[in-house]
LODO-60783 format. One record per residue (C-alpha): residue number from 0; residue in one letter; x, y, z. Coordinates in steps of 0.1 Angstrom, whole numbers. Layout:
// residues N
R, kefi, torza, u, v, w
R, NUM, A, X, Y, Z $
...
//
This chain:
// residues 511
R, kefi, torza, u, v, w
R, 0, M, 15, -100, -291 $
R, 1, S, 7, -101, -328 $
R, 2, L, 22, -78, -354 $
R, 3, N, 1, -92, -383 $
R, 4, A, -23, -63, -385 $
R, 5, P, -21, -46, -419 $
R, 6, L, -7, -11, -419 $
R, 7, L, -15, 16, -444 $
R, 8, P, 10, 42, -454 $
R, 9, N, 15, 69, -427 $
R, 10, A, -8, 49, -404 $
R, 11, R, 1, 41, -368 $
R, 12, A, -11, 10, -351 $
R, 13, T, -11, 6, -313 $
R, 14, Y, -4, -26, -294 $
R, 15, R, -4, -37, -258 $
R, 16, V, 22, -61, -243 $
R, 17, R, 27, -78, -210 $
R, 18, A, 57, -69, -188 $
R, 19, G, 69, -105, -191 $
R, 20, D, 72, -101, -229 $
R, 21, V, 100, -75, -225 $
R, 22, S, 134, -91, -228 $
R, 23, K, 161, -66, -238 $
R, 24, V, 169, -29, -238 $
R, 25, L, 173, -11, -271 $
R, 26, C, 184, 23, -259 $
R, 27, H, 188, 44, -228 $
R, 28, R, 181, 82, -228 $
R, 29, Q, 210, 99, -212 $
R, 30, R, 190, 131, -207 $
R, 31, N, 164, 119, -182 $
R, 32, G, 170, 82, -177 $
R, 33, S, 140, 69, -197 $
R, 34, Y, 146, 38, -217 $
R, 35, I, 132, 17, -246 $
R, 36, E, 129, -21, -246 $
R, 37, Q, 128, -49, -272 $
R, 38, L, 102, -75, -271 $
R, 39, H, 105, -113, -273 $
R, 40, E, 103, -121, -309 $
R, 41, R, 75, -146, -317 $
R, 42, G, 78, -154, -354 $
R, 43, E, 78, -119, -367 $
R, 44, K, 111, -100, -373 $
R, 45, F, 114, -63, -372 $
R, 46, S, 129, -49, -405 $
R, 47, D, 154, -21, -405 $
R, 48, S, 129, 2, -422 $
R, 49, E, 105, -2, -393 $
R, 50, S, 108, 20, -362 $
R, 51, I, 96, 10, -328 $
R, 52, T, 86, 36, -303 $
R, 53, I, 77, 23, -268 $
R, 54, A, 61, 55, -257 $
R, 55, G, 46, 43, -225 $
R, 56, A, 80, 31, -212 $
R, 57, E, 95, 66, -213 $
R, 58, H, 99, 84, -180 $
R, 59, L, 85, 119, -181 $
R, 60, N, 109, 147, -171 $
R, 61, P, 89, 173, -152 $
R, 62, N, 110, 201, -168 $
R, 63, E, 100, 190, -202 $
R, 64, V, 63, 182, -196 $
R, 65, P, 40, 212, -201 $
R, 66, N, 21, 221, -170 $
R, 67, R, -13, 204, -174 $
R, 68, K, -27, 210, -139 $
R, 69, R, -56, 233, -133 $
R, 70, K, -38, 244, -102 $
R, 71, A, -4, 228, -98 $
R, 72, P, 20, 243, -72 $
R, 73, G, 52, 222, -68 $
R, 74, L, 48, 200, -99 $
R, 75, S, 85, 200, -106 $
R, 76, A, 95, 193, -70 $
R, 77, P, 110, 158, -66 $
R, 78, L, 96, 133, -42 $
R, 79, S, 123, 138, -16 $
R, 80, N, 117, 175, -14 $
R, 81, G, 79, 174, -14 $
R, 82, D, 61, 195, 12 $
R, 83, S, 29, 174, 12 $
R, 84, G, 17, 159, 44 $
R, 85, S, 6, 128, 26 $
R, 86, L, 16, 91, 23 $
R, 87, T, 21, 96, -14 $
R, 88, P, 36, 131, -19 $
R, 89, Q, 38, 139, -56 $
R, 90, D, 39, 102, -62 $
R, 91, S, 30, 101, -99 $
R, 92, A, 42, 84, -130 $
R, 93, Q, 62, 115, -138 $
R, 94, F, 87, 101, -114 $
R, 95, S, 82, 64, -121 $
R, 96, R, 110, 40, -127 $
R, 97, E, 89, 11, -140 $
R, 98, P, 84, 5, -177 $
R, 99, S, 49, 9, -190 $
R, 100, L, 30, -20, -206 $
R, 101, G, 21, 1, -237 $
R, 102, I, 39, 5, -270 $
R, 103, T, 32, 20, -304 $
R, 104, Y, 45, 3, -335 $
R, 105, S, 47, 23, -367 $
R, 106, S, 58, 16, -403 $
R, 107, D, 60, 46, -425 $
R, 108, A, 65, 36, -461 $
R, 109, S, 67, 72, -473 $
R, 110, G, 91, 85, -447 $
R, 111, P, 129, 82, -447 $
R, 112, T, 144, 48, -440 $
R, 113, R, 156, 47, -404 $
R, 114, Q, 180, 20, -392 $
R, 115, A, 168, 2, -361 $
R, 116, P, 189, 8, -329 $
R, 117, E, 215, -18, -321 $
R, 118, V, 210, -41, -291 $
R, 119, Y, 237, -43, -264 $
R, 120, N, 242, -74, -244 $
R, 121, G, 224, -66, -212 $
R, 122, F, 190, -57, -197 $
R, 123, L, 176, -38, -168 $
R, 124, Q, 158, -55, -140 $
R, 125, K, 135, -41, -114 $
R, 126, R, 141, -53, -78 $
R, 127, E, 126, -37, -47 $
R, 128, G, 119, -5, -66 $
R, 129, K, 154, -1, -80 $
R, 130, I, 167, -7, -115 $
R, 131, I, 198, -28, -118 $
R, 132, A, 218, -39, -149 $
R, 133, K, 221, -76, -157 $
R, 134, K, 241, -94, -184 $
R, 135, S, 219, -110, -210 $
R, 136, K, 220, -148, -213 $
R, 137, D, 203, -147, -247 $
R, 138, P, 226, -165, -271 $
R, 139, N, 213, -143, -299 $
R, 140, V, 228, -112, -282 $
R, 141, T, 264, -114, -290 $
R, 142, K, 274, -79, -302 $
R, 143, I, 294, -58, -278 $
R, 144, V, 285, -22, -279 $
R, 145, N, 305, 7, -265 $
R, 146, A, 282, 21, -239 $
R, 147, T, 300, 54, -238 $
R, 148, K, 286, 61, -273 $
R, 149, L, 250, 55, -263 $
R, 150, P, 225, 68, -270 $
R, 151, T, 232, 72, -307 $
R, 152, P, 217, 101, -326 $
R, 153, E, 191, 76, -340 $
R, 154, M, 181, 66, -305 $
R, 155, R, 178, 102, -293 $
R, 156, E, 156, 110, -323 $
R, 157, A, 133, 80, -318 $
R, 158, A, 129, 87, -281 $
R, 159, S, 123, 124, -285 $
R, 160, T, 95, 121, -310 $
R, 161, A, 71, 103, -287 $
R, 162, P, 43, 128, -278 $
R, 163, V, 38, 135, -241 $
R, 164, S, 1, 129, -244 $
R, 165, T, 7, 94, -259 $
R, 166, A, 31, 86, -230 $
R, 167, E, 6, 98, -205 $
R, 168, R, -22, 77, -220 $
R, 169, F, -1, 46, -220 $
R, 170, I, 11, 52, -184 $
R, 171, R, -26, 56, -173 $
R, 172, E, -36, 24, -192 $
R, 173, A, -6, 5, -176 $
R, 174, F, -17, 15, -141 $
R, 175, L, -53, 6, -148 $
R, 176, Q, -40, -28, -160 $
R, 177, K, -23, -32, -126 $
R, 178, L, -55, -21, -108 $
R, 179, R, -79, -44, -128 $
R, 180, P, -74, -75, -107 $
R, 181, V, -81, -56, -75 $
R, 182, P, -119, -58, -67 $
R, 183, K, -140, -27, -61 $
R, 184, V, -113, -1, -67 $
R, 185, K, -113, 27, -92 $
R, 186, L, -89, 55, -102 $
R, 187, E, -100, 91, -105 $
R, 188, N, -82, 123, -114 $
R, 189, H, -100, 155, -121 $
R, 190, V, -70, 177, -113 $
R, 191, D, -42, 169, -139 $
R, 192, T, -30, 143, -163 $
R, 193, S, -7, 124, -139 $
R, 194, T, -10, 88, -127 $
R, 195, P, 2, 70, -96 $
R, 196, S, 36, 55, -98 $
R, 197, L, 40, 24, -120 $
R, 198, D, 66, 12, -95 $
R, 199, F, 38, 1, -72 $
R, 200, T, 25, -35, -74 $
R, 201, F, -9, -45, -58 $
R, 202, I, -7, -76, -37 $
R, 203, R, -33, -97, -19 $
R, 204, E, -13, -106, 12 $
R, 205, F, 20, -99, 30 $
R, 206, E, 52, -106, 11 $
R, 207, L, 76, -121, 36 $
R, 208, R, 112, -113, 29 $
R, 209, K, 145, -127, 40 $
R, 210, G, 147, -133, 78 $
R, 211, V, 109, -131, 83 $
R, 212, H, 89, -161, 95 $
R, 213, R, 54, -167, 108 $
R, 214, A, 49, -188, 139 $
R, 215, P, 49, -226, 131 $
R, 216, A, 15, -239, 118 $
R, 217, E, 13, -263, 147 $
R, 218, V, 9, -235, 172 $
R, 219, N, -21, -220, 153 $
R, 220, L, -47, -235, 175 $
R, 221, G, -84, -229, 169 $
R, 222, C, -113, -229, 194 $
R, 223, Q, -129, -262, 200 $
R, 224, K, -160, -274, 218 $
R, 225, P, -183, -260, 231 $
R, 226, C, -178, -235, 202 $
R, 227, R, -198, -247, 172 $
R, 228, P, -214, -231, 141 $
R, 229, N, -251, -232, 153 $
R, 230, M, -245, -212, 184 $
R, 231, G, -259, -176, 190 $
R, 232, Q, -284, -175, 161 $
R, 233, N, -260, -194, 140 $
R, 234, M, -233, -168, 145 $
R, 235, G, -207, -191, 159 $
R, 236, C, -188, -186, 192 $
R, 237, E, -210, -176, 221 $
R, 238, Y, -192, -183, 254 $
R, 239, T, -164, -158, 258 $
R, 240, K, -150, -176, 289 $
R, 241, L, -146, -208, 269 $
R, 242, C, -136, -197, 234 $
R, 243, G, -99, -206, 230 $
R, 244, C, -93, -178, 204 $
R, 245, L, -102, -152, 231 $
R, 246, E, -77, -165, 256 $
R, 247, Y, -56, -133, 254 $
R, 248, A, -84, -109, 245 $
R, 249, A, -95, -80, 267 $
R, 250, V, -113, -90, 299 $
R, 251, D, -149, -79, 302 $
R, 252, E, -144, -62, 336 $
R, 253, G, -181, -54, 341 $
R, 254, A, -191, -90, 336 $
R, 255, L, -163, -102, 358 $
R, 256, E, -172, -78, 386 $
R, 257, S, -209, -88, 386 $
R, 258, K, -203, -125, 385 $
R, 259, D, -171, -130, 405 $
R, 260, A, -164, -101, 429 $
R, 261, E, -134, -119, 445 $
R, 262, G, -119, -127, 412 $
R, 263, Y, -124, -91, 400 $
R, 264, S, -107, -78, 431 $
R, 265, A, -76, -100, 425 $
R, 266, Y, -76, -91, 388 $
R, 267, L, -78, -53, 395 $
R, 268, H, -50, -55, 421 $
R, 269, A, -27, -73, 396 $
R, 270, K, -35, -49, 368 $
R, 271, Q, -29, -18, 389 $
R, 272, N, 5, -31, 401 $
R, 273, G, 17, -43, 367 $
R, 274, Y, 17, -79, 375 $
R, 275, V, 13, -107, 350 $
R, 276, I, -24, -117, 350 $
R, 277, D, -37, -152, 341 $
R, 278, T, -71, -144, 326 $
R, 279, T, -80, -180, 318 $
R, 280, G, -117, -186, 326 $
R, 281, M, -125, -149, 329 $
R, 282, P, -152, -134, 306 $
R, 283, K, -137, -117, 275 $
R, 284, R, -150, -92, 250 $
R, 285, F, -161, -103, 215 $
R, 286, P, -146, -78, 191 $
R, 287, Y, -175, -74, 167 $
R, 288, R, -212, -67, 167 $
R, 289, K, -228, -87, 139 $
R, 290, A, -261, -76, 124 $
R, 291, K, -291, -95, 138 $
R, 292, V, -319, -112, 118 $
R, 293, G, -336, -86, 98 $
R, 294, E, -305, -64, 96 $
R, 295, E, -288, -82, 68 $
R, 296, K, -277, -49, 51 $
R, 297, V, -260, -36, 82 $
R, 298, P, -223, -46, 83 $
R, 299, S, -205, -61, 112 $
R, 300, T, -188, -33, 133 $
R, 301, L, -160, -31, 158 $
R, 302, Q, -174, -28, 193 $
R, 303, A, -170, 6, 209 $
R, 304, F, -146, -8, 236 $
R, 305, Y, -121, -19, 210 $
R, 306, L, -125, 13, 189 $
R, 307, E, -115, 34, 219 $
R, 308, E, -91, 12, 239 $
R, 309, R, -71, -2, 210 $
R, 310, H, -68, -37, 224 $
R, 311, P, -56, -64, 200 $
R, 312, I, -84, -81, 181 $
R, 313, Y, -84, -119, 180 $
R, 314, E, -104, -135, 152 $
R, 315, C, -112, -172, 148 $
R, 316, N, -92, -191, 122 $
R, 317, S, -94, -221, 98 $
R, 318, N, -87, -246, 126 $
R, 319, C, -117, -234, 147 $
R, 320, N, -148, -255, 154 $
R, 321, C, -171, -225, 150 $
R, 322, G, -173, -225, 112 $
R, 323, P, -168, -198, 86 $
R, 324, G, -200, -179, 96 $
R, 325, C, -187, -171, 131 $
R, 326, K, -192, -134, 140 $
R, 327, S, -155, -133, 150 $
R, 328, R, -144, -134, 114 $
R, 329, V, -144, -100, 97 $
R, 330, V, -110, -88, 86 $
R, 331, Q, -99, -122, 73 $
R, 332, K, -128, -121, 48 $
R, 333, G, -113, -91, 31 $
R, 334, R, -126, -57, 21 $
R, 335, K, -162, -54, 11 $
R, 336, V, -165, -16, 5 $
R, 337, P, -158, 1, -28 $
R, 338, L, -128, 25, -28 $
R, 339, V, -116, 52, -51 $
R, 340, I, -79, 63, -55 $
R, 341, F, -82, 100, -64 $
R, 342, K, -59, 129, -70 $
R, 343, T, -64, 155, -42 $
R, 344, P, -70, 191, -53 $
R, 345, N, -50, 205, -24 $
R, 346, N, -15, 194, -32 $
R, 347, R, -16, 163, -10 $
R, 348, G, -8, 138, -37 $
R, 349, W, -31, 108, -41 $
R, 350, G, -58, 99, -16 $
R, 351, V, -86, 74, -11 $
R, 352, Y, -124, 78, -5 $
R, 353, C, -152, 53, -2 $
R, 354, A, -179, 53, -28 $
R, 355, E, -206, 44, -2 $
R, 356, D, -214, 56, 34 $
R, 357, L, -194, 40, 61 $
R, 358, I, -207, 36, 97 $
R, 359, R, -186, 39, 128 $
R, 360, G, -167, 7, 135 $
R, 361, E, -170, -6, 99 $
R, 362, F, -140, -25, 85 $
R, 363, I, -124, -8, 55 $
R, 364, D, -92, -27, 45 $
R, 365, T, -58, -38, 57 $
R, 366, Y, -23, -23, 52 $
R, 367, L, -2, -46, 31 $
R, 368, G, 34, -47, 20 $
R, 369, E, 67, -64, 22 $
R, 370, V, 74, -77, 57 $
R, 371, I, 111, -71, 64 $
R, 372, T, 134, -72, 94 $
R, 373, N, 142, -41, 114 $
R, 374, E, 177, -41, 101 $
R, 375, E, 165, -42, 65 $
R, 376, A, 141, -13, 73 $
R, 377, D, 170, 8, 87 $
R, 378, R, 190, 0, 56 $
R, 379, R, 162, 10, 32 $
R, 380, E, 154, 42, 52 $
R, 381, G, 191, 51, 52 $
R, 382, K, 193, 48, 14 $
R, 383, T, 161, 67, 5 $
R, 384, G, 158, 93, 32 $
R, 385, K, 131, 105, 56 $
R, 386, D, 103, 101, 31 $
R, 387, K, 106, 64, 34 $
R, 388, A, 91, 66, 69 $
R, 389, S, 58, 73, 54 $
R, 390, Y, 56, 37, 42 $
R, 391, L, 71, 18, 71 $
R, 392, Y, 49, 3, 98 $
R, 393, S, 65, -15, 127 $
R, 394, L, 48, -47, 140 $
R, 395, D, 55, -38, 176 $
R, 396, K, 21, -42, 192 $
R, 397, F, 33, -71, 214 $
R, 398, V, 67, -58, 223 $
R, 399, G, 71, -65, 260 $
R, 400, D, 47, -95, 260 $
R, 401, D, 76, -118, 253 $
R, 402, D, 111, -114, 266 $
R, 403, T, 125, -122, 231 $
R, 404, L, 105, -96, 213 $
R, 405, T, 120, -60, 214 $
R, 406, E, 117, -28, 194 $
R, 407, E, 150, -37, 178 $
R, 408, N, 140, -71, 164 $
R, 409, C, 103, -67, 156 $
R, 410, Y, 93, -69, 119 $
R, 411, V, 84, -39, 97 $
R, 412, V, 59, -36, 69 $
R, 413, D, 71, -17, 39 $
R, 414, G, 43, -6, 16 $
R, 415, Q, 61, 17, -7 $
R, 416, Y, 65, -6, -38 $
R, 417, M, 40, -34, -28 $
R, 418, G, 8, -32, -10 $
R, 419, G, -29, -25, -12 $
R, 420, V, -52, 5, -18 $
R, 421, T, -46, 18, 18 $
R, 422, R, -11, 26, 8 $
R, 423, F, -26, 58, -8 $
R, 424, L, -43, 69, 25 $
R, 425, N, -32, 103, 36 $
R, 426, H, -24, 115, 70 $
R, 427, S, -45, 137, 92 $
R, 428, C, -40, 149, 128 $
R, 429, E, -78, 145, 132 $
R, 430, P, -84, 113, 112 $
R, 431, N, -117, 96, 104 $
R, 432, C, -101, 61, 104 $
R, 433, R, -78, 43, 128 $
R, 434, Q, -56, 13, 125 $
R, 435, Y, -60, -18, 147 $
R, 436, T, -40, -50, 154 $
R, 437, V, -59, -81, 142 $
R, 438, S, -45, -116, 148 $
R, 439, Y, -57, -150, 136 $
R, 440, N, -30, -168, 156 $
R, 441, K, -29, -158, 193 $
R, 442, H, 6, -174, 196 $
R, 443, D, 22, -154, 167 $
R, 444, L, 34, -121, 182 $
R, 445, R, 54, -111, 151 $
R, 446, V, 31, -112, 121 $
R, 447, Y, -5, -100, 123 $
R, 448, D, -28, -78, 102 $
R, 449, L, -30, -40, 103 $
R, 450, A, -67, -32, 98 $
R, 451, F, -84, 1, 92 $
R, 452, F, -118, 8, 107 $
R, 453, A, -140, 39, 104 $
R, 454, Y, -136, 58, 136 $
R, 455, Q, -168, 78, 129 $
R, 456, D, -197, 78, 104 $
R, 457, I, -181, 88, 71 $
R, 458, P, -203, 100, 42 $
R, 459, A, -196, 86, 7 $
R, 460, G, -170, 107, -12 $
R, 461, T, -152, 119, 20 $
R, 462, E, -114, 113, 20 $
R, 463, L, -103, 86, 43 $
R, 464, T, -74, 95, 66 $
R, 465, F, -54, 81, 95 $
R, 466, D, -28, 94, 119 $
R, 467, Y, 7, 83, 108 $
R, 468, M, 19, 88, 144 $
R, 469, D, -11, 67, 157 $
R, 470, K, -17, 91, 186 $
R, 471, D, -47, 90, 208 $
R, 472, E, -71, 119, 207 $
R, 473, E, -59, 151, 224 $
R, 474, E, -74, 183, 237 $
R, 475, E, -73, 212, 213 $
R, 476, E, -56, 235, 238 $
R, 477, D, -27, 210, 243 $
R, 478, V, -23, 205, 206 $
R, 479, L, -21, 242, 198 $
R, 480, R, 4, 248, 226 $
R, 481, R, 27, 220, 213 $
R, 482, R, 23, 231, 177 $
R, 483, E, 36, 266, 187 $
R, 484, E, 65, 250, 206 $
R, 485, A, 73, 228, 176 $
R, 486, G, 73, 258, 153 $
R, 487, N, 98, 276, 175 $
R, 488, D, 121, 245, 178 $
R, 489, P, 151, 248, 154 $
R, 490, Q, 153, 210, 153 $
R, 491, N, 121, 209, 133 $
R, 492, E, 134, 231, 105 $
R, 493, D, 141, 201, 83 $
R, 494, K, 109, 182, 92 $
R, 495, K, 81, 179, 67 $
R, 496, P, 52, 203, 74 $
R, 497, C, 18, 187, 78 $
R, 498, N, -8, 199, 53 $
R, 499, C, -38, 180, 67 $
R, 500, G, -57, 212, 74 $
R, 501, A, -73, 198, 106 $
R, 502, R, -82, 221, 135 $
R, 503, K, -59, 201, 157 $
R, 504, C, -30, 200, 132 $
R, 505, R, 3, 194, 149 $
R, 506, G, 22, 215, 123 $
R, 507, Y, 47, 188, 113 $
R, 508, L, 42, 153, 101 $
R, 509, W, 65, 135, 125 $
R, 510, V, 61, 152, 158 $
//
C-alpha cells in the first residue's frame, strides 16, 4: 500500500489493502461489534493530525442501516431466526464478521486536530468463522490499555462518521475481490444493497481438517491395458468388462442377460436376496455420453440410468492408461458453465443461476468445503444451532459397504465458511438439479466428490435448486398428504418453513 498520493485540503483519497496487510486493532465499537484495524507500516508514519477510517471493516447493524430494499420483509431478522427455505438465509454482509479489504484515508488540514486512537497489545484473528483475541507479538506494541475504557470518545466519533453507503461499497468491492479468482462467476443484485457474507472464502478443492485422511496413494489404481487413449473414436476406455476403474460400477443388466443368461440368473438371485455379489468380468455401465464427431458443441452428459438410479459414478484418474481425453473424465475437469450468484426477489437469500442453457445430464459444479469428522460436525452444529445443518453434507454414500464405515464415523463436508459457488444453491422440493457421488479412487470410501448435474433441461437465467433432503421424486398426492400431517404435528412448530414455492412443497425444510 502506498500513502504517497498528494492530498488537497478537505479532499479524501481512497486506498485498497490486502487482508494480510492488517496487523493490529485500533478500536472496537461496543455498540455493534464492528472494529477498526491498523495496517503494517511500510516506511510512512501516520501523524496525530491524520485520521484513518476503515469504513469497509465496519459491521453494519441492521437497526441502524436505512431500509434500502425495494421489497424487504425480514431485513432485521438475524440469521438464526430467518424463515427462508434457502441455504443462505439472509446471509449478507450486514451480518458479516470478517473485515473488509477497503479503507478510506483522509487528511483534513482545515478541520480540528484529532488525536489518533491508541493501540492496545492484541489483535483479532478469524478462525473457522469465529473471531478470537490473540496477544500481539509485535515488539513495538508495548503500551497496556485498560480495555474497560474502550472505545474512547474519539474512537466512537471516528467509527460513527463512516457513511453507510461507503461501507456498503467497500463491502461489495471486498467480496468481488474474493470472487475474482473464481472463473466464470459473477455477482448480481437488483433487489437491495446487500452483499454475501465476507466470512465466506472460495476454495478450489476440499480442505481436510484434523482427523480426516484420504485413502493412501498406493491404493489409487488406474485402469491398464487394454484401455488406451486411441480407443472408441479416441475417447479412451471402451470395454466395460475390462476397465479396472469400473470394477464396482453399476452392472449393465441388459447386456449381461443377453450375453450370459446363466451368469445373469446367478447375479439376479444374489441381488434379490441381499448377498454380496462379485461383479468382476460382468459388463458395466459407462457414466457419461460424450459428444460424437460433429457434435463438438454438445457437452458430455450423465447417462439416464445414473440420473435416475443414483449409483456412484467412477471416473478414471491420473494413474490410468486411457489418457486425459477419456470419456470417463468429466467432473474432475471442473466446471465449464458460467454461473451467477444473485439476490433472490422472494426473500430466499442468495441463489445461483446459469448464464447459458443447460441440458439434462450436464455437469454443473461440485460442492466444496471443509471435510471434518462426524464428532466435529456435531460440535459445530451444537454451537451454532439448527441453521448449521443447511451447510453440512455427510459423506455416507458407502456406509455398509465396509464393516468399518458407519453413520457415526463417516466424514462431513461443511461449506458454511469455505466452499464454492454451489454453497449458494437454494433448496426446492421439486429441484431442477441433483447431487451425485463421483469417485476417482474406487478404494476410497470416505472422501469423494459431490457433483451437481442438471436433472432436466434448464433455460438460461433459471434459478438452480436441489433438494437438501436428497429425496427421490414422489407422487403429488402423497406429498400433499404428508404436508398436511406435518403441519398438524406440534413437533414441527420450531422447524424452519420451506419457501420453495414448488407444487410438491413439503411445507418444512427438514421433513
